[in-house]
N, C-alpha and C positions, 0 to 999 in steps of 0.2 A: 596870674600864677598857675591857675588850673589849666588854662588853655595851653600854656607852655609845656606843662607836664604831659598833656594829651598828645601834643606834637612829638615830644620825645619818645613816649611809649609807642606811638604809631611808627615812628622812624625805626625804633628798635625792632618792632614786629616785621616791618618790611625788609629789614636787613637780615633777619633770621630766615624769612621766606626765601629771600634772594640767595642766601648761602646754601640752602638745601638743593640737592640734586633732584630734579624732577624726571621721573621715568614715564614717558608717554605710553599709554595703553589704550586700546579700543575694544569694545565688546566683541568677542568672538568665541562663542561657546563650543567646546569646553576649555579653550585655552585661556580666555579672559571673561570674567563676570564682574562688572562694576557699574555703578550708576554714573551716567554721563555728566560731564562738567563738574566733577567733584575731585578733591585732592585728599589723599590719605593712604593708609595701608592696613586699615582695620579689616574685620571679617567680611565687609561688603566687597572688598577687593580680593577676589579669589580666582582660581582657574589653574590648569596644569602649568602654564608658563609662569604665572604670577607666584605660585607656590615654589616653583623652581628658582625664580629670581630672588625670593626672600632668603632662600638658603645660600644663594650665591653672594648676597649682600652680607650675610653673616660671615661667610668665608673670607670676604674682603675687609672684615672688621668695621663695617659701617654701623653706626649707631642709629637709633630712631630719629635723632636730630639731623642726620646726614642726608636723608633722602625721603622721598614720597612718590606714590603713584599719582599720575594725573590722567583721569579718564576723559578722553575726547573722541570726536568723530575720526573715522579712519583717514579720510582724505586730508583733514586738518593736521593730523599727526604726521603724515608723510610730508606734507608741505612745510610744517614748522620745523621739523628736524633738519631739513635740508637748507632752509632759507633763514632761519633765526637761531638764536642761542637760548631760546626759551626752555628747551628740554635737553637734558644731558644725553639721553638715549631713548630708544623705543623698543618695546618687547611685547610678546603676546601673540603667538601664531604668525609671526612675520616670516614668510618664506624667503630663503636665500635664493634669489633669482638673478640670472645674468643681466637682464635689462635694468634691474634696480642698481646693480653694481655699476653698469654703464652710465646710469643717471647721476652717480656721485655718492651713493650711499656706501658705507663701510660696515661689514658684518663681523661679529665675533665668530668663534667656532660654534657648531650647532649646540643649542640647548636641548634639542630633541630631534633625533633622526627618525623619521617615519616615512610616509609615502602617501599616495592617493589610491583609493580603493573603489571598486564598483559596488554600489548598493542596488540590490534587485529584490524582487519577490522571492520568497523562500524557495530554495531549490529542493528537489525531490531526493529523499534519502533511500538507501537500499531496502529499508524496512517499511517503506510507505504503505505497502499492501497490508501490513498489520496495523499501522497507525490509523487507517480509515475506520477501524472498529474501536468502539469504546471497550475498556476492559470488562465491564459488566456484560456486554453483549457477547464477548468471546467466551466468558464463563458459561453463559446460557447455552451457547452452541455446543459446548462440551457436555453439559449436563443433560440436555434434552434427549439425545439418542440413548443415554443411559437409562432414563425413565421409560422410553419407548421399548427398549429391549426387554425390560422386566415385564411390561404389559404384553408383549408378543409371547413371552415364555408362558405367561399365565393363560392367555386367551387360546393359544394353540395346544394347551393341555400337555405341555412338556414333551412334545413329540421329538424335539431335537435338544441337544445339550444347550445350556444357557449361553455358552461361549459363541455358539453359532448365531443366536439371535442378537447378541451384543455386536458381533462383527457385522451382521446384516444391518443393524440400526446405523452404525457409523458409515457403512458403505452407502446407505440411503441418502446421506448428505450429498453424494455425487450421483444420485439417481441410479444406483447399482443394486440389484437384488441378488442375494446369495442363498436365501432360504425361501421356498414357496410358502405363502400364507394362505390357509384354507378357510379360516373363520372370518365372518363378516366384521366382527369387532376389530380384528387385527388389520383388516384391509382399510377400515375407516381411519384408524390411527396412521397407517402408512400413507394414505392420500393426504391427510392433514400435514404430515411431516414433509411430504414432497412440495405441497403448496407453500409452506413456510420457507423452504429452501429456495424455491423458484423466485419468490419476491426478494429475499435477501440477496441472492446472486444477481438479480437484475439491478437492484439498487447499488450493490457494490460495484458492478461493472460500469454503471453510469457515472458514479463518483470517481472511480479510477480514471475513466476516460476524460472526464472534465479536468481533473487535476493535472494529468500528464499533458494534455493538449494545450491548456492555457499557459501553464508555467514553463513548459519546455519547448513545445513545438512552435507556438505563436511568438514567444519571446526569444528563446534560444540563445541566451547570453550566458556563457560559461567562462569566458576569458576576454581580455581587451580586444582580441582579433574579431570577436563577434559584434563589436560596436559599429562595424562598417555600415554606413548609410542609416544609422539609427539616431534618434533624437536623445541627447544626453543633457541633463541639467547639471551644471557645474559653476565654478567661479570663473570670472572673466580671465583671471590670470592663468588658468589652467587650459585655456583654449588651445594654446600652442602645443600642449602635451597630447591633446586628443586628435589633432589634425592628421598626424601620421597613421592613425588607426581608421581614418575615414569617417569619424563620428561627426554629428551635427550638434555642436554645443549650443545650449540654451541657458537662459537664466530662469529662476523660479518665478512663475507668473505672479505679478502684482506684489513682489517682495524685493526689497533692496538687498536682503541677505537670505540665505537658505534657512528655512525653518524646519528643524528635524521632525517635529510632530506632524508635518504635512506631507512628508515623503511618501508614506504608504498610500494616501488618498490620491496623490498625483500619479503614482504608478498604476493604481487600479483604474484611473480614469483615462489611461493611455495618453496623458499629456506628454510623457517621455517614456522611453524604454528602460532607462536606468538613471541613476545618479552617479557622479564621480566626485568624491569628497575626500578631504583630509582623513587619514585613517582614524584618528581619534574621534572625529565626528561620525564616521561610518560605524565604529564600534558602539557608540552611544545609540545610534539609530537601531541597530540590531538588538541591543540590550533592552530598549524600550518597546520594541514592536516585534512580536514573534513571527510576523508574516514577512519580515525582511531578512536578508542574508547578504554577506559580502562575497564577491567573486573577483578573482584576479587581484587578491589583496596586495596592496603596495606594489602594483605593477610599474609605477614610476616613483623614484625616490624623491622625497621632499624633506629638506632640513629647515628647522626653525632656528633663528638666532637673534641676538641683540643687535639692533640697527643703530649706527652712529652717523653723524655728519662726517664728511671727508676732512673737516677741520679739527676733529677730535685728536688729542694727543695719542700717539701710538702706544706710549707707555701705559696709559690708562686702559687701552683696549687689551694689551697683553696681560695686564694684571687681572682683568676680568676673565680673559680666556683661561688663565690658570685656575681661577676659582670655579669656573664652569666645569672644567675637566675634573677637578676634585670632587664636585658634587655629583656629576652625571655618572661617574664610575661606580657609584654605590648601588644604583638600581637601573635595570634595563628599561627601555621605553615602554614595552608592553606591561611590565609590572607597575610602572608609574601610572599608566593610563587606567589599568584595571583597579588599582588601589583607590585612585581618585574617584572613579565612577561609583564603586561600592561604598565609599565613605559619604556619599551624598544621595541617599535614597529618596529624599524629598524632591530633589531636582531631577534625578534620573531613576524613576521607579522601574524596576525590572518587570517585564511582562511575564505573566504566568498563564499557562493554558487552562488552568482551573478557573482563573478569573475571566480570561478571554477565550472560551472554548473554540476550537477549530470548527468552523462551519461546515467543512468538508467531511467531518467524521459522521458515521452512522451511529446515532444514539439509540438507547433502549426505548426512550420515549417516542421515537419516530416509528418503531416497528413492534411495539408491545401488543398491538392488535393481533399480530400473527400468533402470539402465544395464547391469546384469548380464544382464537379459533381452534388452536390445537387442544386447549383445555376442554372446549365444548365437545370436540370430536372424541376425546378420551372419555368424557362423561357419557356420551351416547353409547360408546363401545362397551363401557362397563355395564350399563343398563341392559344392553342386548345380551351380553355374556351371562348376566344374572338370570335373565328370562329363560335362556336355554338350559339353565340348571333346575328349572321348575320341574317336579316329577310329572311325567306324562306329557311333557311339552311337545315332543315329536309326534306322539299319537294324536294329540289334539289338532295339531296343524294338518296331519294327514287326513283326519276326519273332516275338517273344514274343506279340504281340497276335494275329497271324494264326494261330498254333498253338493258340490257345485257352487259353493258360496263365492269362490274366486273364479268367476266365469271368464274373466279376461285372460286367465292363464291358458296355456296351450292344453290340448286334449291329453297329452301324455305328461302333464305336470306331476301326476302321482309317481310316475316312473323316473322322474329326474333325480339324479344323484349328484352329490358334490363331494369334493375332497377325496379322502381315501376310498370311499365307496365308488366314486366315479373312476378312479384309477383301476380298482379291482375289476369293475365291469368292463372297462376297455381291454384289460388283459385277457379276460375270458373271451371276448369277441375275437381278439387276435388269434388266440389258441384255437378256437373253433374254426376260424377261417383257414388256418394252416392245416388242420386235420381234414377239413372238407376238400381242400386241394389235394391232399395226399390220397384220400379215398378215391377221388376222381382219377388220379394217376394209376392207382392199383387196378381199378375196374377196367381202365383202358388197356393196361398190359395183359390182364386176364383174357379180355376179348381177343386180343391178338394171339395169345397162346392157344386159346380154344380153336381158332381158325387153323392154326398150324397143326394141331392134333388131328383135326378132321382131314386135313390134307395128307398127313402122315399115314393114317389108316386106309385112306383111299388108295394110296400107292402100295400099301402092303397087300390089300385085297386084290388089286390088279396083278401083283406079282404072283400071287397064289394061282390065279386063274390062268395066267400065261404058262405056268409050269405044269398045268393039268392036274395039279394035285388038289384042286379046290373042290369041295363038296358043300352040301348044305350045312353039315355040322360045323365045318371050319368057318363058313360065313357067319353062322350064329355066334361062334366063339369070338370072331373078330369084332362083331357088333357089340357084344357084351363087354369086351375089353375096352372098346372105344368109349362106351358110356361110363365105365369105371374110371378111365383116365380123365374124363372131363370133371369128375368130382374129386379124384384123389391125385391127380397128376402133380408131379414135382419135377423140377428141372433135372434131377439125377435120374429119375425113371425114364424121362424122355431120352436122355443120353444112353441109357441101357437099351431102350427099344431100338434106337438108331443103330447101336452096335450089333444087335441080333439080326436086323435086316441086312446089314453089310455082310455078316458071316454067311447068311443064307444065300446071298447073291453069289458069293464066292464058291 
């Protein structure tokens, strides 16, 4: 009796199972996530396409007793749908491809219209030159010249307005001087600031060169046309899409399927220049790894659909098409993908730069020694500045010099001047030199004038003698006038004398 009852129960169970529509699926993240060789539709069966199909089943008024998912291997699914009646249909990231249609498969309208995208190392953005600095380092670079300008203003005893020293400090970031610094304390701070900027600029230049060279020049992929003669990891079914671009398709080494978590490592090891993936997978890769980015997004269109055998009733297919159209019209593909990814943070953790800091950035920890050097220089400068304020400091230094204690100094060390004193002394030397040149010119001109006066009076004396009117008294008068002219001669008097001689000749 009991054995007969068991047989009846088993027969009823088999009949129930047989009456259910089995929808074949195969693991393909993020379209399908399921445990292999299991049947059901609980929370372990999830994914973009599976969530979509659950809504389609509801639109078709299917109950839980009407259908189930069957998670199987990919090749087994393709074979069984075409050659057996084991499965009602197949779904889950199944691309609608021409060769599959030629093989005898029939597809519904697209459950998801997407495409294939290029996944590559992170591309450079227009503000990369700022991204190479940590925010804390940028703040330090703005504050440091402000502190130095205040020190310059104090050390230089306020010889210039504070604004001049402030401008000078920020110009010093580019090795430009706008205000002369005369005090030793100021000059020590200035040299320390220059050294700090020299190291920072050298480090920044090296990092910028490394980033731009490796990511853009050596790789140089910005569109599908750049895939020519480059190795690209993709699915075998997409090889035909890449051949027109001259790419060299590869499969991910040692893997039957592409593992998203390993994309970054394979790209950094130069196994391939890029990946070409279904766009949902590409978006997940970029979401989980901040070093990756998509380029030439959806450069080839790919549609996913529900796959049937060519023996399936067309009325059933049309009924499902109507349900798919009703469900897919409510949300766009991008919104569905983003919503699904964000709703499963345990599976798809979003990368954060605070968790995974960019190794190319210049951090404060790497260069904080520069500020230690600057701090030491400021400390030494303050000590020197305070020493110079000691009463009698300059007299004591001059005493030590004159007593010969600093014998290594030059002999004229006592006379050496600095700063404003040096400028004043130089101006005095220039003025003295100008006056000496002027005196020499005047003396030369006077000598020439004296020679001409002698010549003038000789002619005058000769004229008197030729006219017979000359006597001793007149000669004496001429000689006395001559001596007087040498001491008191003026240009106007010479002119008058020349006029008198002319009148006398007439």
